[in-house]
C-alpha positions as MATLAB code, in Angstrom:
seq = 'EVQLVESGGGLVQPGGSLRLSCAVSGFTLRSYIMQWVRQAPGKEFEWVASITGLPGSTTYADFVKGRFTISRDNAKNTLYLQMNNLKPEDTAVYYCARGVSRGQGTQVTVSS';
ca = [
      84.257   85.204   62.136;
      85.630   84.643   65.629;
      83.058   85.319   68.333;
      83.415   85.009   72.097;
      80.424   85.529   74.377;
      80.911   85.491   78.143;
      78.179   84.934   80.709;
      77.722   83.904   84.321;
      78.933   86.949   86.185;
      77.065   88.558   89.043;
      77.142   89.717   92.630;
      78.420   87.222   95.192;
      79.462   87.412   98.816;
      83.071   86.814   99.871;
      83.727   83.094  100.013;
      81.106   82.384   97.395;
      81.392   80.782   93.972;
      80.543   81.568   90.378;
      81.042   79.748   87.113;
      81.736   81.842   84.056;
      81.062   80.536   80.570;
      82.411   81.624   77.214;
      80.590   80.367   74.153;
      82.827   80.531   71.103;
      82.084   80.336   67.399;
      84.044   80.655   64.204;
      86.761   78.269   65.334;
      87.309   74.952   67.098;
      87.968   75.581   70.768;
      90.223   72.587   71.364;
      92.664   73.732   68.681;
      93.704   76.939   70.418;
      95.205   78.280   73.610;
      92.424   80.064   75.460;
      92.694   82.462   78.347;
      90.643   84.259   80.949;
      91.764   87.788   81.716;
      90.201   90.432   83.934;
      90.162   94.161   84.416;
      89.341   95.750   87.744;
      88.122   99.355   87.874;
      90.968  101.742   87.190;
      93.478   98.940   86.659;
      95.238   97.256   83.773;
      94.153   93.954   82.301;
      95.634   90.990   84.122;
      95.907   87.404   83.039;
      94.007   84.893   85.157;
      94.311   81.438   83.579;
      95.092   79.589   80.352;
      94.308   76.246   78.806;
      96.207   74.867   75.837;
      94.873   72.953   72.902;
      95.204   69.207   73.194;
      95.981   67.916   75.778;
      94.473   70.867   77.589;
      97.208   71.780   80.036;
      96.257   74.563   82.447;
      98.166   77.377   84.119;
      97.036   79.970   86.653;
      98.064   83.296   88.047;
      99.335   82.937   91.598;
      96.500   85.035   92.999;
      93.850   82.519   91.813;
      95.778   79.266   92.105;
      93.816   76.759   94.156;
      90.598   78.784   93.890;
      89.845   79.005   90.152;
      89.651   76.230   87.561;
      89.696   76.732   83.799;
      88.131   74.033   81.646;
      86.380   73.525   78.358;
      83.648   71.420   76.799;
      84.773   70.647   73.280;
      81.376   69.308   72.240;
      79.718   72.585   73.259;
      82.640   74.749   72.107;
      82.470   76.470   75.474;
      85.184   77.617   77.865;
      84.579   77.833   81.603;
      86.065   79.440   84.671;
      84.966   77.984   87.980;
      85.682   80.499   90.709;
      85.553   79.425   94.345;
      86.347   81.211   97.594;
      85.905   84.561   95.894;
      87.461   87.636   97.464;
      86.568   91.327   97.117;
      89.789   91.833   95.149;
      88.442   89.438   92.499;
      85.904   92.117   91.536;
      86.475   92.867   87.849;
      85.135   92.416   84.363;
      86.196   88.975   83.174;
      86.938   88.235   79.544;
      87.725   85.081   77.651;
      90.359   85.574   74.983;
      91.983   83.869   72.043;
      95.091   85.813   71.219;
      94.036   89.442   70.845;
      90.372   88.566   70.353;
      88.093   88.753   73.377;
      84.432   88.992   74.161;
      82.429   91.793   75.732;
      83.138   90.576   79.232;
      81.018   89.680   82.240;
      81.011   91.636   85.498;
      81.925   89.852   88.709;
      81.357   91.738   91.942;
      82.396   90.263   95.273;
      80.917   92.179   98.156;
      79.047   91.673  101.388;
];
């Protein structure tokens, strides 16, 4: 059974940083394309970043490029999203996803 469990969200001031984690089970992380997506209140889901299987190429939405970094630890079967220089418009529930499967999400709130 595929399981995705996100953690690491919270309240942070503008300009701050957070690192989100996604612990996966039921499959081998390095064998799949993985994504982070987010949903802000009252808005549609939007794609944030992706990482391929080997060799682990990454791509980012323009609005996070240069601020966010997607990575994975194959030994821990865990996906990460390092978020720096956070902005109020980054406030959303963040989900890791494999295809149509995603976790329960973790809330990120950027506010002073």
